[in-house]
N, C-alpha and C positions, 0 to 999 in steps of 0.2 A: 206240642210237646217242647218244654223248656230244656234247653242244653245247658249244663253248668260246665265251665272250665275253670279250673282254679289251680294255681301254682301252690302247693302246700307250703312251700318255703316262705311264701308271702303272707299265709295266713297263720301257718304253724311253722315249728322248728322242722328241719329235715330229719327224715327218718335215720335212725342208726343202723339199719340194714336188713330189709326184707330180702328174702331169697327162696330160691326153688331148692337147689341141692347145696349143701353147705360146702362140699369139696370143690364147687366150681366158684365160690364167692371170693376166692384169694385175691383175684384181680377186680372184683365189684367195687365201684366207686360208691359207698354208702353216704357220702356227702352230696351226691349229685342232687338237683332238685327233684322233687316228686310232683307230678302233674296227675291229674284225674279228670275225667269227664263222666257225666251222668245225666239223666233225666231229671234229676232233683237233688238239690242240696239244702239242708236245714242246719244252721248253727244254733245250738243250744247253749248260750253263754252260762247261764245259771247252773246248768248241769255238766259245765265243762266238757262238752262233746260237740261232734259234727256227725251228722248222718247224712249219707249220700246213698241214693237209691235209683234203681232202674238203668240196666246195661251199664254198670259201672266199670271203667277202665282206669287201672292205675299204672303208670309207667315211671321207672327210674332207671338210668343208665343201662339200657338194653334189657330191662327185665319188665315184664307186664303181668298184672293181675287183673282177672275179671271176675265179676260177682253181680249178683242182683241187689245187694245191700252191703254197705260198709259202713260201721260206726267207728270214729276216732275219738278216744278218750284222751284228754289232756289235762295239765295242770298249769297253773301261772306261777312261775318264781322268777321274777325279774324278766319275765318274757314267757312266750308259749312253748311248753315242752310236750310232746306225744309220749303218753305212757303204753298205750295198747291200741291195736287196730283188730276190730272183729268183722270178718267178711262171711256171707252167708248167700246160699242160692247158687249152686253149681260153680264153685270157686275153682278157677284155673289159674295157675302160675306158670309161665313160660320164660326162658332165656335159651337162645340158640337152638340146639336140638334136645333141650331138656323140657320136660312138662310134669307138674305135679297138679293133681286134681282132687276134690274131695268136696263134701257137703258143706263144711265149715272150716274156716282158717281163723286161728287166733295168734296174732303177733304180739307178745309181750316184748316191748322194746327195752324196758329197764333190765330184764334178765337176758335179753338178746335170744329168745326162744321163739320159733315158729312151730304151731301145733295144727295139723290138719286132721279132720275127724270125719269118719263116714264115707265109705266107698273109696278109699285112697287108691289112687293109680300114680305111679311113679315111674317115669320113662326117660331113658337117656339113650339116643339113637336106637339100636335094636333091643336093648336091655330093659326089662319091665318088672316091676314089683307091684303087688297088690296086697291091700290089708285094710284095716279099718282105722289105724291111727299112724301118723308120720310125725315125728318129733325132730326138728332140726336145731341143734344147738349152734348158734353162730360164734360163740366165743371159742369152743373146742374144734368146731368143723366136722362135729359127729352127727350122722343121720340114723335114726331107727325106725323102722317100720313094724308095728304090732298087729297081730289078729284080733285084738281086743279093742273095743272104743272106749272103754271104762264107763259106759253108761252116758256118754255126752248127750245132752238134750237134744231132740231135733234131728238125730242122725238116723233114726229108724233102724238100728242095728242091735244084735244080740249080745251078750256079754262073752260069747265064745266065738272062736274063729281061728283061722290060721292065715298065715303070710304065704302068697305064692309068688313066684317069679320066673323069668326066663331071661337066660345070659347067653349072649354070644360068645362062642368059644374061637378062639384064634386057630385056624387050620395048622396042622403039624407040616413040617417040612419033608414029607415023606418023599 
């Protein structure tokens, strides 16, 4: 089994900001190098993309994403710039005590949006949210969890659903 290790900053330009929970990203270094390991990497120059597969682990400044497959779309404009990252196959993003998981994750780096779809679980310490779609707007710092997956392909979800959650309550000073 071939193990590929690649500093994305050497092959591609650094990501402008993948994240787990937007409200925790204020101190996240989005200019830090991005490293990933996988069982296989395929550079498709004519299609302007890189396909990474098999036990994919992506790391940047204390944040980790795991998946079975990752496709990185880029364009060349005086250098290589990443446009989008699509992860699939049990996607999990972690940072400190925070964890987001889903069937598929789409990182639109130009719009600074991260969308996770299908059986989404979002946890922060003892707090938990479940739904079918998580949208993180990195520009505004706003996160939204929906019960509807909007018919995203490969998610195996219906078009209806509800968000559920559990939040820890601070004990009163009785």
